[in-house]
C-alpha positions in Angstrom: -60.0 -63.0 0.3 -61.0 -60.8 3.2 -59.7 -57.2 3.2 -57.3 -57.7 6.2 -55.6 -60.7 4.6 -55.5 -59.0 1.3 -53.7 -55.9 2.8 -51.3 -58.1 4.7 -50.5 -60.0 1.5 -49.8 -56.7 -0.3 -47.7 -55.1 2.4 -45.7 -58.1 3.5 -45.3 -60.3 0.4 -45.9 -58.4 -2.8 -45.0 -54.7 -2.6 -41.6 -55.1 -0.9 -40.5 -57.4 -3.7 -41.6 -54.9 -6.4 -39.8 -52.1 -4.6 -36.7 -54.2 -4.4 -36.8 -54.8 -8.1 -37.3 -51.1 -8.8 -34.3 -50.3 -6.7 -32.1 -53.0 -8.2 -32.9 -52.0 -11.7 -32.9 -48.2 -11.4 -30.5 -45.7 -10.2 -32.8 -44.5 -7.4 -33.0 -45.0 -3.6 -35.5 -47.2 -1.9 -37.4 -44.1 -0.6 -37.7 -42.7 -4.2 -38.9 -46.1 -5.4 -41.5 -46.3 -2.7 -42.8 -42.8 -3.6 -42.9 -43.5 -7.3 -44.6 -46.8 -6.9 -47.2 -45.6 -4.4 -48.2 -42.9 -6.9 -48.5 -45.3 -9.9 -51.7 -46.5 -11.5 -50.4 -50.0 -11.0 -50.4 -49.5 -7.2 -53.9 -48.2 -7.4 -55.0 -51.2 -9.4 -53.1 -53.6 -7.3 -54.7 -52.2 -4.2 -58.1 -53.0 -5.6 -58.6 -56.7 -4.7 -61.2 -57.1 -7.4 -58.6 -56.6 -10.2 -56.9 -59.8 -9.0 -53.5 -58.4 -10.0 -52.2 -59.7 -6.7 -52.3 -63.2 -8.3 -49.4 -62.3 -10.5 -45.8 -62.6 -9.5 -43.8 -59.6 -8.3 -41.6 -59.9 -11.3 -44.6 -59.7 -13.7 -46.0 -56.8 -11.7 -42.6 -55.0 -11.9 -42.8 -55.5 -15.7 -46.2 -53.8 -15.7 -44.8 -51.0 -13.6 -41.9 -50.5 -16.1 -44.5 -50.4 -18.9 -46.4 -47.7 -17.1 -43.3 -45.7 -16.4 -42.2 -45.9 -20.1 -45.5 -45.5 -21.9 -47.9 -44.1 -19.3 -50.0 -47.3 -19.3 -49.9 -51.0 -19.2 -52.1 -53.9 -20.3 -53.4 -56.6 -18.0 -51.6 -59.9 -18.9 -53.7 -62.6 -20.6 -54.3 -65.5 -18.4 -54.6 -69.0 -19.8 -57.4 -71.1 -18.4 
C-alpha cells in the first residue's frame, strides 16, 4: 500500500474507531483518549506500515492498547495461514 493510502486508512478508518472504543470503555474524554493513544507504543507500531498491524480490526487493536496500558507492553497476535 502506498504511504498516502496507508495514512488515509489510519486517519479515516482505523484510529477513530480505536479512540471511540477507548472513550466508551474508559472514564475519559475524547481529547484525553486521543492524547494517550497518540503517545502509545501501539500507535507508533500501527503507524509503521511494515508492521501490518493495520490489517487487524479496530477491536483487536483496542485490546492490544488495553494490554499496553495495563502491562506496559503487548504481543502481536498470531495469524493463522
